[in-house]
KOLLODREN-580259 format. One line per 3 residues: number of its first residue (from 1); their letters; for each residue x, y, z negated of C-alpha. Coordinates in nm, 3 decimals, decimal comma. Layout:
<sites>
NUM> a> X:Y:Z | ...;
</sites>
This chain:
<sites>
1> mpi> -2,680:8,786:-8,913 | -2,962:8,593:-9,079 | -3,283:8,773:-9,174;
4> fis> -3,447:8,715:-9,513 | -3,794:8,821:-9,625 | -3,845:8,868:-9,999;
7> qgr> -4,174:8,932:-10,173 | -4,261:8,991:-10,535 | -4,469:9,170:-10,791;
10> ysq> -4,395:9,467:-11,011 | -4,408:9,408:-11,385 | -4,686:9,576:-11,580;
13> dam> -4,431:9,817:-11,730 | -4,302:9,908:-11,383 | -4,656:9,974:-11,258;
16> rgm> -4,731:10,187:-11,563 | -4,412:10,387:-11,509 | -4,480:10,442:-11,138;
19> vtt> -4,835:10,557:-11,212 | -4,695:10,811:-11,458 | -4,404:10,912:-11,233;
22> ped> -4,455:10,791:-10,874 | -4,139:10,693:-10,689 | -4,038:10,556:-10,351;
25> rte> -3,826:10,246:-10,421 | -3,681:10,230:-10,067 | -3,352:10,406:-10,147;
28> pvs> -3,270:10,216:-10,469 | -3,354:9,884:-10,302 | -3,145:9,975:-9,998;
31> klv> -2,848:10,065:-10,219 | -2,877:9,737:-10,410 | -2,890:9,531:-10,091;
34> eaa> -2,595:9,719:-9,941 | -2,389:9,678:-10,260 | -2,450:9,302:-10,236;
37> ggk> -2,331:9,300:-9,873 | -2,657:9,316:-9,677 | -2,871:9,573:-9,500;
40> lla> -3,232:9,665:-9,581 | -3,432:9,660:-9,257 | -3,775:9,731:-9,406;
43> yyv> -3,945:9,793:-9,740 | -4,322:9,778:-9,775 | -4,566:9,814:-10,062;
46> tfg> -4,832:9,549:-10,007 | -5,171:9,470:-10,153 | -5,289:9,121:-10,231;
49> eyd> -5,083:8,838:-10,378 | -4,760:9,043:-10,376 | -4,688:9,409:-10,450;
52> wli> -4,387:9,453:-10,222 | -4,209:9,296:-9,925 | -3,857:9,361:-9,802;
55> vve> -3,680:9,248:-9,487 | -3,304:9,213:-9,527 | -3,020:9,127:-9,293;
58> apd> -2,740:8,951:-9,480 | -2,448:8,722:-9,403 | -2,585:8,438:-9,618;
61> aqt> -2,834:8,330:-9,884 | -2,585:8,396:-10,165 | -2,578:8,766:-10,074;
64> vsa> -2,956:8,794:-10,088 | -2,972:8,581:-10,403 | -2,733:8,817:-10,583;
67> avi> -2,953:9,117:-10,501 | -3,274:8,936:-10,598 | -3,126:8,812:-10,926;
70> taa> -3,006:9,164:-11,007 | -3,352:9,307:-10,939 | -3,520:9,037:-11,151;
73> agg> -3,277:9,092:-11,439 | -3,378:9,457:-11,453 | -3,729:9,361:-11,559;
76> gvk> -3,920:9,574:-11,310 | -4,006:9,293:-11,071 | -4,125:8,935:-11,111;
79> dmk> -4,265:8,636:-10,922 | -4,025:8,677:-10,631 | -3,976:8,449:-10,337;
82> ttl> -3,731:8,473:-10,049 | -3,769:8,313:-9,707 | -3,521:8,273:-9,423;
85> amt> -3,667:8,411:-9,100 | -3,551:8,287:-8,760 | -3,609:8,418:-8,411;
88> gae> -3,762:8,188:-8,152 | -3,417:8,129:-8,001 | -3,269:8,042:-8,342;
91> amq> -3,556:7,802:-8,409 | -3,493:7,633:-8,071 | -3,130:7,574:-8,173;
94> afr> -3,247:7,428:-8,504 | -3,496:7,197:-8,329 | -3,227:7,082:-8,085;
97> aag> -2,990:7,008:-8,373 | -3,271:6,826:-8,557 | -3,334:6,614:-8,248;
100> dla> -2,971:6,503:-8,252 | -2,981:6,431:-8,626 | -3,309:6,240:-8,600;
103> knf> -3,145:5,973:-8,381 | -2,950:5,844:-8,682 | -3,193:5,916:-8,966;
106> rsa> -3,445:5,678:-9,121 | -3,726:5,829:-9,330 | -3,801:5,687:-9,674;
109> gqa> -4,022:5,380:-9,664 | -3,960:5,313:-9,293 | -3,829:4,975:-9,179;
112> a> -3,470:4,971:-9,060;
</sites>
């Protein structure tokens, strides 16, 4: 199954609430991802541009999108981005397929 990496920030209200009553968000995030049809592989609190990072295994982007949209709608997270992650072997397959496609593709502005 595809692997997706999502990152985001907590809202100011969420940070205020977690300072007052600290909580580990791993279980609620895991339950949300599972309810959408995926599996949480890792949950990290990060420092820097983003406050958290999750690694999810899911059948497709729609599954991950549903979980991310649900989390965003709750108001506790913001500024999220999700990236598809591929293994080296998966990337090789993609490059091979791209090589086949490139034979019949002309980039914009290139002479025919």
